[in-house]
C-alpha positions in Angstrom: 48.8 -117.0 -81.4 49.5 -113.4 -80.2 52.1 -113.1 -77.4 50.7 -112.5 -73.9 52.0 -109.6 -71.9 51.4 -110.6 -68.3 52.4 -108.3 -65.4 53.2 -109.7 -62.0 53.0 -107.7 -58.8 56.3 -106.1 -57.9 55.5 -106.9 -54.3 56.5 -110.3 -52.8 53.7 -112.9 -52.5 52.1 -113.4 -49.2 50.8 -116.7 -47.8 47.1 -117.2 -48.1 45.4 -119.1 -45.3 43.1 -121.9 -46.3 40.7 -121.6 -43.4 37.5 -119.9 -42.3 37.5 -116.1 -41.7 37.0 -116.5 -37.9 39.8 -119.0 -37.7 42.1 -116.5 -39.4 41.2 -113.3 -37.6 41.1 -115.0 -34.2 44.3 -117.0 -34.7 46.4 -114.8 -32.5 44.7 -115.6 -29.1 47.3 -113.5 -27.2 45.9 -110.4 -29.0 42.3 -111.1 -27.9 42.5 -108.8 -24.9 40.1 -106.2 -23.4 41.2 -103.4 -25.7 38.2 -102.1 -27.7 37.3 -103.5 -31.1 34.1 -101.7 -31.7 32.8 -98.4 -30.1 29.3 -96.9 -30.4 30.0 -93.3 -31.0 26.9 -91.9 -29.3 26.8 -93.9 -26.1 30.4 -94.9 -25.8 29.5 -98.5 -25.4 32.4 -100.8 -26.3 32.9 -104.4 -27.3 36.5 -105.6 -26.6 38.5 -107.9 -28.9 38.1 -110.8 -26.4 34.3 -110.1 -26.2 34.1 -110.1 -30.0 35.7 -113.6 -30.1 33.5 -115.0 -27.3 30.3 -113.5 -28.7 30.9 -114.9 -32.1 30.7 -118.4 -30.7 27.4 -117.6 -29.0 24.1 -117.1 -30.8 23.8 -114.0 -28.6 25.8 -111.4 -30.4 25.4 -107.9 -29.1 26.1 -105.9 -32.3 26.4 -106.4 -36.0 30.1 -107.2 -36.2 30.0 -110.1 -33.7 26.7 -111.2 -35.3 28.4 -111.3 -38.7 31.4 -113.2 -37.3 29.0 -115.6 -35.5 27.2 -116.4 -38.7 30.5 -117.1 -40.4 31.6 -119.3 -37.5 28.4 -121.3 -37.9 29.2 -121.8 -41.6 26.2 -119.7 -42.8 26.4 -117.9 -46.1 25.9 -114.1 -45.6 24.5 -111.5 -48.1 24.9 -107.9 -47.1 22.4 -105.3 -48.2 23.1 -101.6 -48.4 21.3 -99.6 -45.7 20.2 -97.0 -48.3 18.3 -99.6 -50.5 14.7 -98.8 -51.5 12.2 -101.6 -51.1 12.4 -102.7 -54.8 16.2 -102.9 -54.6 15.9 -105.0 -51.5 13.3 -107.2 -53.2 15.7 -108.0 -56.0 18.5 -109.0 -53.6 16.2 -111.1 -51.4 14.8 -113.0 -54.4 18.1 -113.5 -56.1 20.0 -114.6 -53.0 17.2 -116.7 -51.5 18.0 -115.2 -48.1 15.7 -116.4 -45.4 16.7 -114.9 -42.0 17.1 -111.1 -42.0 19.0 -109.2 -39.3 17.7 -105.6 -39.5 18.3 -102.3 -37.7 15.1 -100.8 -36.3 15.2 -97.8 -38.5 15.4 -100.0 -41.6 12.5 -102.2 -40.5 9.8 -100.2 -42.4 11.8 -100.7 -45.7 12.0 -104.4 -45.0 8.2 -104.6 -44.4 7.5 -102.9 -47.7 9.8 -105.3 -49.5 8.0 -108.2 -47.9 4.7 -106.8 -49.1 6.1 -106.6 -52.7 7.2 -110.2 -52.3 3.9 -111.4 -51.0 5.4 -112.6 -47.7 2.7 -113.3 -45.1 2.8 -111.6 -41.7 3.4 -115.0 -40.1 6.4 -115.8 -42.3 7.8 -112.3 -41.9 7.8 -112.7 -38.1 9.6 -116.0 -38.5 12.3 -114.5 -40.7 13.3 -111.2 -38.9 15.7 -110.4 -36.1 15.7 -106.8 -34.8 19.3 -105.6 -34.2 18.9 -103.6 -31.1 21.8 -103.2 -28.7 22.3 -99.6 -27.4 19.6 -97.4 -25.9 19.3 -95.4 -29.1 18.4 -98.6 -31.0 15.6 -99.2 -28.6 14.4 -95.6 -29.0 14.5 -96.2 -32.7 12.3 -99.3 -32.2 9.7 -97.1 -30.5 9.9 -94.5 -33.1 9.0 -96.9 -36.0 6.5 -98.7 -33.7 8.0 -102.2 -33.8 5.6 -104.4 -31.8 6.5 -107.1 -29.1 5.7 -109.9 -31.5 8.9 -109.4 -33.4 12.1 -111.2 -32.4 14.9 -109.2 -30.8 18.6 -110.0 -30.7 18.5 -110.2 -26.9 16.2 -113.2 -27.1 19.2 -115.3 -28.3 21.1 -114.6 -25.1 22.2 -117.7 -23.1 21.0 -120.1 -25.7 24.3 -122.1 -25.9 27.8 -121.8 -27.4 29.6 -123.3 -30.4 32.4 -125.6 -29.4 34.5 -124.2 -32.3 34.0 -122.4 -35.6 33.5 -124.1 -38.9 37.0 -124.6 -40.2 36.5 -124.5 -44.0 39.6 -126.6 -44.8 40.5 -128.5 -48.0 38.0 -128.0 -50.8 35.7 -126.1 -48.4 37.9 -123.0 -48.8 36.1 -122.6 -52.2 32.7 -122.3 -50.5 30.9 -118.9 -50.6 31.3 -116.9 -47.4 29.9 -113.5 -48.5 27.4 -112.9 -51.3 28.0 -109.2 -52.1 26.0 -107.5 -54.8 27.5 -105.4 -57.5 26.4 -101.9 -58.0 24.1 -102.7 -60.9 25.1 -99.6 -62.9 24.8 -101.6 -66.2 21.8 -103.7 -65.3 20.3 -105.5 -62.3 22.9 -106.0 -59.6 24.4 -109.5 -59.5 25.4 -111.6 -56.5 29.2 -111.8 -56.3 30.4 -115.0 -54.6 33.4 -114.3 -52.3 35.3 -117.2 -50.8 36.4 -117.3 -47.1 40.2 -117.3 -47.9 40.1 -113.5 -48.3 40.2 -110.8 -45.7 40.0 -107.2 -46.9 38.2 -104.0 -46.0 35.5 -105.4 -43.8 37.7 -107.2 -41.3 41.0 -105.5 -41.9 40.8 -103.3 -38.8 40.2 -106.2 -36.5 43.2 -108.1 -37.9 45.4 -105.0 -37.5 44.1 -104.3 -34.0 42.5 -100.9 -34.8 39.3 -100.2 -32.9 36.3 -99.0 -35.0 33.9 -96.2 -33.9 30.5 -96.8 -35.4 27.9 -94.1 -36.1 24.3 -95.0 -37.0 24.1 -92.2 -39.6 26.0 -89.2 -40.9 25.3 -85.9 -39.3 28.0 -83.2 -39.4 28.0 -82.1 -35.8 28.0 -85.5 -34.3 30.5 -86.8 -36.8 32.9 -84.0 -36.0 32.3 -84.5 -32.3 33.1 -88.2 -32.6 36.4 -87.4 -34.4 37.4 -85.2 -31.5 36.1 -87.5 -28.6 37.7 -90.7 -29.9 40.8 -89.1 -31.4 40.0 -90.8 -34.8 42.9 -91.2 -37.1 41.2 -92.7 -40.2 37.8 -92.7 -41.7 36.0 -94.2 -44.7 33.6 -91.8 -46.4 31.9 -90.9 -49.7 32.1 -87.7 -51.8 28.8 -86.2 -50.6 30.1 -86.3 -47.1 33.3 -84.6 -48.2 31.2 -81.8 -49.8 29.7 -81.1 -46.3 33.1 -81.3 -44.6 34.4 -78.7 -47.0 32.3 -75.9 -45.6 30.4 -77.0 -42.4 31.3 -75.0 -39.3 31.4 -78.2 -37.1 34.8 -79.1 -38.4 36.2 -75.8 -37.2 34.4 -76.0 -33.9 35.8 -79.4 -32.9 39.4 -80.5 -32.7 39.9 -82.8 -35.7 43.7 -82.7 -35.5 44.2 -86.4 -35.0 42.7 -87.3 -38.4 45.4 -88.5 -40.7 43.7 -90.4 -43.5 40.3 -90.2 -45.2 39.4 -92.9 -47.7 36.7 -91.9 -50.2 35.0 -94.4 -52.3 31.8 -95.4 -54.3 31.9 -92.4 -56.6 34.4 -90.2 -58.5 36.2 -87.6 -56.5 37.2 -84.5 -58.4 40.4 -82.6 -57.8 38.6 -79.4 -56.9 36.8 -81.1 -54.0 40.1 -82.7 -52.8 41.6 -79.2 -52.8 38.7 -77.7 -50.9 38.6 -80.4 -48.2 42.4 -80.4 -47.6 42.5 -76.6 -47.6 39.7 -76.5 -45.1 41.6 -78.9 -42.8 44.7 -76.8 -43.2 42.7 -73.7 -42.1 41.9 -75.4 -38.8 45.5 -76.5 -38.3 45.6 -80.0 -39.7 48.1 -80.1 -42.5 49.1 -83.8 -42.0 45.8 -85.2 -43.4 45.8 -87.3 -46.6 42.8 -88.0 -48.7 42.6 -91.3 -50.6 40.3 -92.3 -53.4 39.2 -95.9 -54.2 38.1 -96.1 -57.8 36.6 -98.9 -59.8 36.0 -97.2 -63.1 39.6 -96.6 -63.9 42.2 -94.1 -63.0 41.0 -90.5 -62.8 43.7 -87.7 -62.8 43.5 -85.4 -59.8 45.7 -82.5 -60.7 46.2 -81.4 -57.1 49.3 -80.3 -55.3 48.1 -81.8 -52.0 48.5 -85.3 -50.8 46.0 -87.7 -52.4 46.2 -91.4 -52.9 44.8 -93.7 -55.5 43.7 -97.3 -55.7 41.6 -99.5 -57.9 39.3 -102.4 -57.3 35.8 -103.9 -57.7 33.4 -105.9 -55.7 34.4 -108.9 -57.9 38.0 -108.6 -56.8 37.2 -108.5 -53.1 37.8 -105.5 -53.7 41.3 -103.9 -54.1 43.7 -104.9 -56.8 46.0 -101.8 -56.9 47.3 -99.4 -54.3 49.5 -96.3 -54.6 51.8 -96.0 -51.7 51.5 -92.8 -49.7 55.1 -91.8 -50.4 54.3 -91.8 -54.2 51.2 -89.6 -54.1 52.9 -86.6 -55.7 55.4 -88.4 -57.9 52.8 -90.8 -59.3 49.8 -88.5 -59.2 46.9 -89.8 -61.3 47.9 -93.5 -61.3 46.2 -96.4 -59.5 49.4 -97.7 -58.0 51.1 -101.0 -57.6 49.5 -104.4 -58.3 48.9 -106.1 -55.0 50.7 -109.3 -54.0 49.6 -112.6 -55.5 47.9 -110.9 -58.4 48.6 -110.8 -62.2 47.4 -108.2 -64.7 47.0 -107.8 -68.5 45.8 -105.0 -70.7 43.9 -106.1 -73.8 42.4 -104.4 -76.8 38.8 -104.9 -78.2 40.0 -108.1 -79.9 41.4 -109.3 -76.6 45.0 -109.1 -77.9 47.5 -108.0 -75.3 48.9 -104.5 -75.6 51.5 -102.4 -73.8 50.1 -99.5 -71.8 50.8 -96.0 -73.1 49.0 -92.7 -73.4 47.9 -93.8 -76.9 46.9 -97.4 -75.9 43.7 -97.7 -74.0 42.5 -101.2 -73.2 40.6 -103.4 -70.8 42.4 -104.4 -67.5 42.2 -108.1 -66.7 43.1 -109.5 -63.3 44.0 -113.0 -62.2 44.6 -114.1 -58.6 43.1 -115.6 -55.4 41.0 -112.5 -54.6 38.9 -112.8 -57.8 35.3 -114.0 -57.1 34.0 -117.5 -57.7 31.4 -116.0 -60.1 28.0 -114.5 -60.2 25.3 -116.4 -58.3 22.9 -118.3 -60.5 24.2 -116.5 -63.5 26.6 -118.7 -65.5 26.3 -116.5 -68.6 27.5 -113.4 -66.8 30.2 -115.4 -65.1 31.4 -116.8 -68.5 31.4 -113.3 -70.0 33.5 -112.0 -67.1 36.0 -114.8 -66.3 38.0 -116.6 -68.9 38.5 -120.4 -68.7 42.1 -119.8 -67.5 40.9 -117.4 -64.7 41.3 -113.9 -66.0 38.6 -111.5 -64.7 37.7 -108.7 -67.1 37.4 -105.6 -65.0 36.3 -102.7 -67.2 32.8 -101.9 -68.3 33.2 -101.6 -72.1 29.6 -100.5 -72.4 30.4 -97.3 -70.4 33.0 -96.2 -72.9 31.7 -93.6 -75.4 32.8 -94.3 -79.0 33.1 -91.0 -80.9 34.2 -91.6 -84.5 36.6 -94.3 -83.5 37.9 -92.5 -80.4 37.2 -93.9 -77.0 35.9 -91.3 -74.4 35.8 -92.6 -70.8 32.9 -90.8 -69.0 34.8 -90.6 -65.8 37.5 -88.5 -67.4 34.9 -85.9 -68.5 33.1 -86.0 -65.1 36.3 -85.3 -63.3 36.8 -82.2 -65.5 33.3 -81.0 -65.0 33.5 -81.4 -61.2 36.5 -79.0 -61.2 34.1 -76.2 -62.3 33.0 -74.1 -59.4 29.5 -73.7 -60.8 28.9 -77.5 -61.0 27.9 -79.5 -57.9 27.6 -83.0 -59.6 27.9 -84.4 -63.1 27.4 -87.5 -65.2 28.3 -88.2 -68.8 26.9 -90.8 -71.2 27.0 -91.3 -75.0 23.9 -90.6 -77.1 23.4 -91.9 -80.6 23.6 -89.5 -83.6 21.9 -91.0 -86.7 23.2 -88.2 -88.9 26.8 -88.7 -87.9 26.6 -92.5 -87.3 28.4 -92.2 -84.0 27.9 -91.6 -80.3 28.2 -88.1 -78.9 29.2 -87.3 -75.3 26.4 -85.7 -73.3 26.7 -84.2 -69.8 23.9 -84.1 -67.2 24.9 -81.6 -64.5 23.6 -80.3 -61.2 24.3 -76.6 -61.0 25.4 -74.8 -57.9 22.8 -72.1 -58.8 19.5 -73.8 -58.1 17.6 -71.1 -59.7 18.6 -72.5 -63.1 16.2 -75.4 -62.5 13.3 -72.9 -62.6 14.4 -71.1 -65.8 14.8 -73.1 -69.0 16.2 -70.3 -71.0 18.9 -69.5 -68.4 19.6 -73.3 -68.1 20.1 -73.7 -71.8 22.4 -70.7 -71.8 24.4 -72.2 -68.9 24.6 -75.5 -70.8 26.1 -73.7 -73.9 28.5 -72.0 -71.6 29.7 -75.3 -70.2 30.1 -76.7 -73.7 32.4 -73.9 -74.6 34.3 -74.0 -71.3 35.1 -77.7 -71.6 36.7 -77.2 -75.0 39.5 -75.4 -73.2 40.1 -78.5 -71.0 39.9 -81.6 -73.1 40.8 -83.0 -76.5 38.6 -82.4 -79.5 37.0 -85.9 -79.5 35.8 -85.3 -75.9 33.8 -82.2 -76.6 30.2 -82.4 -75.3 28.7 -82.6 -78.8 25.6 -84.4 -77.3 24.7 -81.3 -75.3 24.5 -80.3 -71.6 21.3 -80.9 -69.7 20.6 -79.3 -66.3 19.3 -81.8 -63.7 18.3 -81.6 -60.1 20.1 -84.7 -59.0 22.3 -87.3 -60.7 20.6 -90.7 -60.4 22.8 -93.0 -58.4 22.7 -96.5 -56.8 22.4 -96.9 -53.0 26.2 -97.2 -52.9 26.6 -93.9 -54.7 27.6 -95.1 -58.2 26.1 -93.2 -61.2 23.2 -95.1 -62.8 24.2 -94.4 -66.4 21.5 -96.8 -67.7 18.9 -94.5 -66.2 20.3 -91.6 -68.1 20.5 -93.7 -71.3 16.9 -94.6 -71.0 16.1 -90.9 -70.4 18.0 -90.0 -73.5 16.1 -92.5 -75.6 12.8 -91.1 -74.4 14.0 -87.6 -75.3 15.0 -88.8 -78.8 11.6 -90.4 -79.3 9.9 -87.1 -78.3 11.7 -85.1 -81.0 14.9 -83.2 -81.7 14.4 -80.5 -79.2 16.3 -81.3 -76.0 14.9 -80.1 -72.7 17.1 -77.7 -70.8 16.0 -78.9 -67.4 15.1 -82.4 -66.0 13.8 -83.0 -62.5 13.8 -86.5 -61.0 10.9 -87.2 -58.6 10.5 -90.0 -56.1 13.5 -91.9 -57.5 14.7 -93.1 -54.1 18.0 -91.2 -54.3 19.4 -89.8 -51.1 21.2 -86.5 -50.9 23.1 -85.5 -47.9 22.1 -82.0 -46.9 23.5 -79.6 -44.3 21.4 -80.4 -41.3 19.4 -83.4 -42.4 20.0 -87.1 -41.7 19.8 -89.5 -44.7 17.1 -92.0 -44.3 17.9 -95.4 -42.8 20.8 -96.2 -40.5 23.9 -96.4 -42.6 26.8 -97.2 -40.3 29.9 -95.3 -41.1 33.1 -96.8 -39.6 35.6 -94.3 -38.4 38.8 -95.7 -37.0 41.0 -94.6 -34.1 44.5 -95.7 -33.2 
């Protein structure tokens, strides 16, 4: 039997509490004071740490965070839906999770109603299943805007209806119960319900545990976002690359004092080095040279050849989510790596035959993780669970289907996308493999969104630009990574609600193109695909809450 090469975390193990999440985060009663835990950016309304605790034991929670904690305290399984979901995406999650009661922000109510219609839910049952999450004045204004009638249940109707004597403890074997049912991005198929156990506390509740108040915004808008950074002296924020694009040029970030901001954590989609440089240079221009930009990545390490401070980490929904973290002091010395394995975890690197290999520039493999943060499995999907978790508990993290195989060479799409995004003439990019019958192999193909929108109207100019990019990338990558499958201009890269590239959509598109004949179109336009793009002065639909933290 081949020898196993198992890597343990270099960090000391930490004790893992076998208790419910509310028991753990509220264990330090002395810290439950009147300091703010959650702040509504627009109105300034605050919920203190003590109020959060008290409200979680009442069925009269005032906002989403205490409501979530209250549901956990009651021992209820929770599934969280992305606020950017389209009705069909929401339908899939409602069906798969068997969720009954839905807490919904007023602005997302129309999407829920459309999903109910697709599911064939009667008006009577819909009214029994929905709670409107209104708390601040703006929420009530949003209710009026989308015309929610008085027959629907509001959160305020639960006020004064009693109090739990204590939270469900989840001790003994109960620590293996499912607390959160999070849904994977679905980039390689329909999203799957990831069962997370209550022993873990990570991104969602980390700020409460570390006593950092969160400022919550209903949606991203550049002026109000910059104003909130200044007003609440925000030190950290969690964002996505499209927001960073806006921050790189919008005048609001020069108009307002954003000097307290020290850390921005970007996730959900690849972040190219050119955008990192632009954002950090922009903040330097307005006097903030202390800021650091971090990148959370689930597709594998992407090199950011940037002289400014950037940080890297790795994780997946299935690992709750982080497995590796690069310390801030190593951001220059270890540029381009995913960092140290976190405590209590083990890792392996295996080849296509699942034999252990030693990492090196020549040895690419699949990263396997084992430890207490790995999910229980996929809900009602034993086949997918068996394919992802070995009998002895190793979770297979990489998506082998995303790797392009060119004549025996492996081409990670994310590597090429990072290079393409460094080109000033490209706003966004996605790479897939397309089959070549004549060469009996896959060929890397790029779909790119040009900075010059006029190319979308001129097929000849678009084709010429594509050829130009094919030649340009030859100066940046190894021979086997050349874009032999072509470059196609597209108006928007298809992405999931969480911002991850939907490669399966592009693969389906490529198959249709192949059936139509050998001539590849120079321009493709997506219409009515439910993809949101953040524009200069427009709000994205829905009410996505972006936590920004202040210390």
